[in-house]
C-alpha positions in Angstrom: -17.1 -4.7 -10.9 -17.7 -8.5 -11.0 -17.2 -10.9 -8.6 -13.4 -11.8 -9.9 -12.5 -8.1 -8.5 -13.4 -9.4 -4.7 -10.3 -11.0 -4.4 -8.1 -8.2 -5.3 -8.0 -5.3 -3.3 -4.8 -3.4 -3.3 -3.6 -0.4 -1.5 -0.6 1.6 -3.0 1.2 4.4 -1.6 3.6 6.8 -3.6 5.8 9.3 -2.2 6.9 12.5 -4.0 10.3 13.9 -2.5 10.9 17.8 -2.8 14.1 19.5 -2.5 13.3 20.8 1.0 13.3 17.3 2.4 9.6 17.2 3.0 7.7 14.9 0.9 4.0 14.1 -0.7 2.3 10.8 -0.1 -0.2 9.6 -2.5 -2.5 6.7 -2.0 -4.5 4.5 -4.4 -6.8 1.4 -3.4 -7.3 -0.9 -6.9 -9.3 -4.0 -7.5 -7.2 -4.3 -10.2 -3.9 -6.5 -10.4 -1.1 -4.9 -9.9 1.1 -5.1 -12.9 5.1 -4.9 -12.7 5.2 -1.4 -13.7 2.8 -0.1 -11.1 5.0 -1.9 -8.7 8.0 -0.3 -9.5 5.8 3.4 -9.0 4.8 2.8 -5.5 6.7 2.2 -2.1 4.4 0.3 -0.4 2.1 -2.3 -2.0 -0.1 -4.1 0.5 -2.7 -7.4 -0.8 -6.0 -6.4 1.6 -7.5 -9.5 0.5 -4.9 -12.1 1.1 -3.1 -9.9 3.9 0.4 -9.9 2.5 2.8 -7.1 2.2 3.8 -7.3 -1.3 6.1 -4.2 -1.2 7.5 -1.9 1.8 10.6 0.1 1.1 10.4 3.4 2.9 13.2 5.2 3.4 15.1 4.9 7.0 14.3 1.4 7.1 17.1 -0.8 6.6 16.7 -3.5 3.8 17.1 -6.6 6.1 13.8 -5.0 8.5 11.7 -4.2 5.3 11.3 -8.0 4.3 9.9 -8.7 8.0 7.5 -6.0 8.8 4.2 -7.9 9.4 1.2 -6.8 7.3 -0.7 -5.5 10.4 1.9 -3.1 11.2 1.8 -1.7 8.2 -1.8 -1.7 7.8 -2.2 -0.1 11.2 -0.1 2.8 10.4 -1.9 3.7 7.5 -5.3 3.3 9.2 -4.5 5.9 11.2 -4.8 8.3 8.3 -6.8 6.6 5.6 -9.4 4.0 7.9 -12.3 5.4 6.7 -11.2 5.2 3.0 -9.8 1.5 3.9 -12.9 0.4 5.3 -14.9 1.7 2.5 -12.8 0.0 -0.4 -12.9 -2.8 1.7 -16.7 -3.2 1.7 -17.7 -2.2 -1.7 
C-alpha cells in the first residue's frame, strides 16, 4: 500500500456471543479507513497511528466508564493475546 496508509492503522475487535454465554473474538488489523458501517460491526476500535480509542463497547463496563478508558489500557489488554500480530502490523 502507498504511504498514505502509513497514517491509518486500526485494530478492531468483534465478539460473537453464543447461547451458552461464551463468545468468539475476531480481530482485524486494517490500513483502510473504518467507515460507519464497519464501525457498527465492531465492539472495540483502536486508532493505532494516533493512539486513540475510537470505540469501546465491552459488556459489563458501564457506559460512563467506557468513554474514559485510556488507550494504553485497552491496547495493553489486547497485546497480552495479540502482541506479535500488532507489532508486525505496525512495522510493515
